Structures are given as C-alpha cells and as structure tokens.
MIDOSE-1310 file (N, C-alpha, C; in nm, 2 decimals, decimal comma, always signed):
residues 136
mslv	-3,35/-5,65/+0,00/-3,34/-5,52/-0,05/-3,35/-5,52/-0,20; -3,42/-5,42/-0,25/-3,45/-5,41/-0,39/-3,32/-5,36/-0,46; -3,31/-5,39/-0,59/-3,19/-5,35/-0,67/-3,18/-5,20/-0,68; -3,29/-5,13/-0,68/-3,29/-4,98/-0,69/-3,24/-4,93/-0,56
fksv	-3,29/-4,98/-0,45/-3,24/-4,93/-0,32/-3,09/-4,95/-0,30; -3,04/-5,07/-0,34/-2,90/-5,10/-0,33/-2,82/-5,01/-0,42; -2,87/-4,98/-0,54/-2,80/-4,89/-0,63/-2,79/-4,75/-0,58; -2,90/-4,70/-0,52/-2,90/-4,56/-0,46/-2,81/-4,56/-0,34
fllc	-2,82/-4,66/-0,26/-2,73/-4,67/-0,14/-2,58/-4,67/-0,18; -2,55/-4,75/-0,28/-2,41/-4,75/-0,33/-2,36/-4,62/-0,39; -2,45/-4,56/-0,46/-2,42/-4,43/-0,52/-2,39/-4,32/-0,41; -2,48/-4,32/-0,31/-2,46/-4,23/-0,20/-2,33/-4,25/-0,12
lltl	-2,30/-4,38/-0,10/-2,18/-4,42/-0,03/-2,06/-4,37/-0,11; -2,06/-4,40/-0,24/-1,94/-4,36/-0,32/-1,93/-4,21/-0,32; -2,04/-4,14/-0,33/-2,03/-3,99/-0,33/-1,97/-3,94/-0,20; -2,02/-4,00/-0,09/-1,96/-3,96/+0,04/-1,82/-3,99/+0,06
lssn	-1,78/-4,11/+0,01/-1,63/-4,14/+0,02/-1,54/-4,06/-0,07; -1,59/-4,01/-0,18/-1,51/-3,94/-0,27/-1,50/-3,79/-0,23; -1,59/-3,75/-0,14/-1,59/-3,61/-0,10/-1,47/-3,58/+0,00; -1,43/-3,46/+0,01/-1,33/-3,41/+0,10/-1,36/-3,45/+0,24
kvlg	-1,48/-3,46/+0,28/-1,52/-3,48/+0,42/-1,47/-3,61/+0,47; -1,46/-3,71/+0,39/-1,43/-3,85/+0,44/-1,28/-3,88/+0,41; -1,23/-3,86/+0,29/-1,10/-3,90/+0,25/-1,00/-3,79/+0,24; -1,04/-3,67/+0,20/-0,94/-3,57/+0,17/-0,89/-3,49/+0,28
kthv	-0,78/-3,43/+0,26/-0,72/-3,33/+0,35/-0,72/-3,20/+0,28; -0,72/-3,09/+0,35/-0,70/-2,96/+0,30/-0,56/-2,92/+0,34; -0,50/-2,85/+0,24/-0,36/-2,80/+0,26/-0,36/-2,65/+0,26; -0,30/-2,59/+0,35/-0,28/-2,44/+0,35/-0,14/-2,41/+0,35
kitn	-0,10/-2,32/+0,26/+0,04/-2,27/+0,24/+0,03/-2,12/+0,25; +0,12/-2,07/+0,34/+0,13/-1,92/+0,36/+0,27/-1,87/+0,32; +0,27/-1,77/+0,24/+0,40/-1,72/+0,19/+0,41/-1,57/+0,23; +0,53/-1,53/+0,28/+0,56/-1,40/+0,32/+0,59/-1,32/+0,19
tleg	+0,50/-1,24/+0,15/+0,52/-1,15/+0,03/+0,51/-1,00/+0,08; +0,54/-0,97/+0,20/+0,54/-0,84/+0,25/+0,63/-0,74/+0,17; +0,58/-0,63/+0,14/+0,65/-0,53/+0,07/+0,76/-0,48/+0,16; +0,88/-0,45/+0,11/+0,99/-0,40/+0,19/+1,08/-0,50/+0,24
gldl	+1,07/-0,63/+0,21/+1,16/-0,73/+0,25/+1,15/-0,76/+0,40; +1,04/-0,75/+0,46/+1,03/-0,77/+0,61/+1,01/-0,92/+0,64; +1,06/-0,95/+0,76/+1,04/-1,08/+0,82/+0,90/-1,09/+0,87; +0,84/-1,21/+0,88/+0,70/-1,22/+0,92/+0,69/-1,33/+1,02
tvhc	+0,62/-1,31/+1,13/+0,60/-1,41/+1,23/+0,45/-1,45/+1,22; +0,42/-1,58/+1,21/+0,29/-1,63/+1,19/+0,26/-1,73/+1,30; +0,14/-1,72/+1,35/+0,09/-1,82/+1,45/-0,05/-1,86/+1,41; -0,07/-1,99/+1,37/-0,20/-2,04/+1,33/-0,25/-2,14/+1,43
kskd	-0,39/-2,14/+1,45/-0,45/-2,24/+1,53/-0,60/-2,24/+1,50; -0,66/-2,35/+1,55/-0,80/-2,37/+1,55/-0,85/-2,39/+1,69; -0,98/-2,42/+1,70/-1,03/-2,45/+1,83/-0,96/-2,57/+1,90; -0,92/-2,67/+1,82/-0,86/-2,79/+1,87/-0,71/-2,80/+1,84
ddig	-0,65/-2,73/+1,75/-0,51/-2,75/+1,71/-0,43/-2,62/+1,71; -0,31/-2,63/+1,76/-0,22/-2,51/+1,75/-0,10/-2,55/+1,66; -0,09/-2,49/+1,55/+0,01/-2,52/+1,45/+0,15/-2,47/+1,50; +0,15/-2,37/+1,58/+0,28/-2,32/+1,64/+0,32/-2,19/+1,57
vqyl	+0,42/-2,13/+1,62/+0,48/-2,01/+1,57/+0,58/-2,04/+1,46; +0,57/-1,97/+1,35/+0,66/-1,98/+1,23/+0,72/-1,85/+1,20; +0,85/-1,85/+1,17/+0,92/-1,73/+1,13/+0,96/-1,74/+0,99; +0,90/-1,64/+0,91/+0,92/-1,65/+0,76/+1,00/-1,53/+0,71
hpna	+1,11/-1,55/+0,65/+1,19/-1,45/+0,58/+1,12/-1,41/+0,46; +1,15/-1,31/+0,39/+1,09/-1,27/+0,26/+1,08/-1,39/+0,16; +0,96/-1,41/+0,11/+0,93/-1,51/+0,01/+0,94/-1,65/+0,06; +0,96/-1,67/+0,19/+0,96/-1,80/+0,25/+0,81/-1,84/+0,28
sfgf	+0,79/-1,98/+0,28/+0,66/-2,03/+0,30/+0,66/-2,14/+0,41; +0,54/-2,16/+0,46/+0,52/-2,28/+0,55/+0,38/-2,33/+0,52; +0,35/-2,45/+0,55/+0,22/-2,51/+0,52/+0,18/-2,61/+0,63; +0,05/-2,63/+0,63/+0,00/-2,73/+0,72/-0,13/-2,80/+0,66
sfkp	-0,16/-2,92/+0,70/-0,27/-2,99/+0,65/-0,36/-3,03/+0,76; -0,49/-3,05/+0,72/-0,59/-3,10/+0,82/-0,70/-3,16/+0,75; -0,78/-3,23/+0,82/-0,90/-3,30/+0,77/-1,02/-3,22/+0,82; -1,09/-3,15/+0,73/-1,21/-3,08/+0,78/-1,31/-3,17/+0,86
nffg	-1,37/-3,12/+0,96/-1,46/-3,20/+1,04/-1,59/-3,23/+0,96; -1,66/-3,34/+1,00/-1,78/-3,38/+0,94/-1,89/-3,28/+0,94; -1,89/-3,20/+1,04/-2,00/-3,10/+1,06/-1,99/-2,97/+0,98; -1,88/-2,95/+0,91/-1,86/-2,84/+0,83/-1,83/-2,71/+0,90
ttqf	-1,76/-2,72/+1,02/-1,74/-2,61/+1,10/-1,59/-2,58/+1,12; -1,50/-2,65/+1,05/-1,36/-2,63/+1,06/-1,32/-2,48/+1,04; -1,24/-2,43/+1,12/-1,19/-2,29/+1,11/-1,05/-2,28/+1,17; -0,96/-2,22/+1,09/-0,82/-2,19/+1,14/-0,80/-2,04/+1,13
ycsf	-0,74/-1,98/+1,22/-0,71/-1,84/+1,22/-0,56/-1,82/+1,25; -0,50/-1,72/+1,20/-0,36/-1,69/+1,22/-0,34/-1,55/+1,26; -0,23/-1,53/+1,34/-0,19/-1,39/+1,37/-0,06/-1,37/+1,28; -0,05/-1,24/+1,24/+0,07/-1,21/+1,15/+0,13/-1,08/+1,22
qwkn	+0,26/-1,09/+1,24/+0,33/-0,98/+1,30/+0,46/-0,95/+1,23; +0,48/-0,82/+1,20/+0,61/-0,78/+1,15/+0,64/-0,64/+1,21; +0,75/-0,58/+1,18/+0,79/-0,46/+1,24/+0,67/-0,36/+1,25; +0,64/-0,32/+1,38/+0,54/-0,22/+1,41/+0,40/-0,26/+1,36
afhw	+0,37/-0,39/+1,34/+0,24/-0,43/+1,29/+0,20/-0,56/+1,35; +0,07/-0,57/+1,38/+0,01/-0,70/+1,43/-0,13/-0,71/+1,37; -0,16/-0,82/+1,30/-0,29/-0,84/+1,24/-0,33/-0,99/+1,26; -0,46/-1,02/+1,24/-0,50/-1,16/+1,23/-0,60/-1,18/+1,13
fdiy	-0,62/-1,30/+1,08/-0,71/-1,33/+0,97/-0,76/-1,48/+0,99; -0,88/-1,50/+0,95/-0,93/-1,64/+0,95/-0,88/-1,70/+0,82; -0,78/-1,78/+0,83/-0,71/-1,83/+0,71/-0,79/-1,95/+0,64; -0,87/-2,01/+0,72/-0,96/-2,11/+0,66/-1,09/-2,12/+0,74
ienr	-1,20/-2,09/+0,67/-1,34/-2,10/+0,72/-1,41/-2,20/+0,62; -1,45/-2,31/+0,68/-1,50/-2,42/+0,59/-1,61/-2,37/+0,50; -1,71/-2,30/+0,55/-1,82/-2,26/+0,46/-1,78/-2,16/+0,36; -1,67/-2,09/+0,38/-1,62/-2,00/+0,28/-1,52/-2,07/+0,18
ddkr	-1,44/-2,16/+0,23/-1,33/-2,21/+0,15/-1,34/-2,36/+0,10; -1,43/-2,44/+0,15/-1,43/-2,58/+0,12/-1,46/-2,60/-0,03; -1,55/-2,53/-0,09/-1,58/-2,55/-0,23/-1,48/-2,50/-0,33; -1,40/-2,40/-0,28/-1,31/-2,34/-0,38/-1,16/-2,38/-0,36
chec	-1,12/-2,44/-0,25/-0,98/-2,48/-0,25/-0,96/-2,60/-0,15; -0,88/-2,69/-0,19/-0,83/-2,80/-0,10/-0,68/-2,78/-0,09; -0,63/-2,70/-0,18/-0,49/-2,65/-0,18/-0,50/-2,50/-0,18; -0,49/-2,44/-0,06/-0,52/-2,30/-0,04/-0,39/-2,23/-0,02
ywdv	-0,35/-2,15/-0,12/-0,22/-2,07/-0,11/-0,25/-1,93/-0,08; -0,19/-1,88/+0,03/-0,21/-1,75/+0,08/-0,08/-1,67/+0,07; -0,08/-1,55/+0,00/+0,03/-1,46/+0,00/+0,00/-1,35/+0,10; +0,09/-1,32/+0,19/+0,06/-1,22/+0,30/+0,13/-1,09/+0,25
kkdg	+0,04/-0,99/+0,24/+0,09/-0,85/+0,21/+0,05/-0,76/+0,32; +0,10/-0,64/+0,32/+0,07/-0,54/+0,43/-0,07/-0,51/+0,44; -0,14/-0,50/+0,32/-0,28/-0,47/+0,32/-0,38/-0,59/+0,36; -0,32/-0,71/+0,36/-0,40/-0,83/+0,39/-0,36/-0,95/+0,31
pclt	-0,42/-1,06/+0,34/-0,38/-1,18/+0,27/-0,46/-1,20/+0,14; -0,39/-1,27/+0,04/-0,45/-1,29/-0,09/-0,45/-1,44/-0,11; -0,56/-1,50/-0,15/-0,58/-1,64/-0,18/-0,56/-1,67/-0,33; -0,48/-1,77/-0,36/-0,47/-1,83/-0,49/-0,51/-1,97/-0,48
tsnd	-0,61/-2,02/-0,55/-0,65/-2,16/-0,54/-0,58/-2,24/-0,65; -0,55/-2,36/-0,62/-0,49/-2,45/-0,72/-0,59/-2,49/-0,83; -0,72/-2,48/-0,79/-0,83/-2,52/-0,89/-0,83/-2,43/-1,01; -0,84/-2,30/-0,99/-0,86/-2,21/-1,10/-0,76/-2,09/-1,10
qsid	-0,66/-2,09/-1,01/-0,56/-1,99/-1,00/-0,62/-1,85/-0,99; -0,74/-1,83/-0,94/-0,80/-1,70/-0,92/-0,74/-1,64/-0,79; -0,74/-1,51/-0,78/-0,68/-1,45/-0,67/-0,79/-1,36/-0,60; -0,81/-1,38/-0,47/-0,90/-1,31/-0,39/-0,82/-1,25/-0,28
cypw	-0,83/-1,11/-0,26/-0,76/-1,05/-0,15/-0,86/-1,00/-0,05; -0,82/-1,01/+0,08/-0,90/-0,97/+0,19/-0,84/-0,87/+0,28; -0,92/-0,79/+0,35/-0,86/-0,70/+0,45/-0,84/-0,78/+0,57; -0,75/-0,73/+0,66/-0,73/-0,80/+0,79/-0,86/-0,80/+0,87
ndsl	-0,87/-0,90/+0,96/-0,99/-0,90/+1,05/-0,97/-0,78/+1,15; -1,08/-0,74/+1,21/-1,08/-0,63/+1,31/-0,99/-0,66/+1,42; -0,89/-0,59/+1,44/-0,78/-0,61/+1,54/-0,84/-0,60/+1,68; -0,96/-0,53/+1,70/-1,02/-0,52/+1,83/-1,08/-0,64/+1,88
kvkn	-1,10/-0,74/+1,79/-1,17/-0,86/+1,82/-1,07/-0,98/+1,81; -0,96/-0,97/+1,87/-0,85/-1,07/+1,86/-0,90/-1,20/+1,93; -0,89/-1,31/+1,87/-0,93/-1,44/+1,93/-0,82/-1,49/+2,02; -0,85/-1,56/+2,13/-0,76/-1,62/+2,22/-0,75/-1,77/+2,19
C-alpha cells in the first residue's frame, strides 16, 4: 500500500471513529414547564425501544440516552398528557437533530416543546404533531 493511500485510509477511519455514529451517544432531557403548575405524563419510544411512562411534576425532568443507528434513521417520539390534553411530538429525528444537538434539552409547554441545545443554547419551539396521526 502506498503511503498516500494509508494516510487517506487512516484519516477516514479517525473521522468515522470520532463521529457520533460510532462512539457517541445522544442524550435527551425532557422538562415539565407547563403553565399553571400541571403534572405531565410522558411516554417515549422508537421503532425498537420503549422508554416507558414517566410522571413529571412541575419543573421535574427525566432523560434517556441512545446511540443513533448507522443508517441515519433514528427517531424517537413521545406522547404528552396533562389535564384535558393529549399531544405527541417527534422528540428526536436524526436528520433534523443530529447536527445540532447531542445533548437535546426539551421544555414542554402547552403550545408545544422547545429545544435548547447544549452547543449554542439556541431555542427552537415547535407546534405539536397532528393529533389525528398518532403513532402506535
């Protein structure tokens, strides 16, 4: 093997190993910031994993971690329920979130969830997903 080929191969291997796809985990933290001091019930899952039901009092949080799959298709969605309300949201979509957060902090409000990333502390708020298309 030529020295140039070995160098390129080593550079590619190091790049792959340092990426989130091989070594890193993504962490999601969800905090109940509902207006009015309401308790929140959260149930998160993916195609392969069920995180389980969590009961959050006002300002309480819970988190989970996962390793995104090699194919770039990792997706987690959560249902959110409080007094007289039920919503759901795709809490992690790899092609939306992979480049902007590996520590994804979500504040749940009545209007929808807001993402604060650890990288730049920017806040992006989203509306709830269409409740007529609830996933099973």
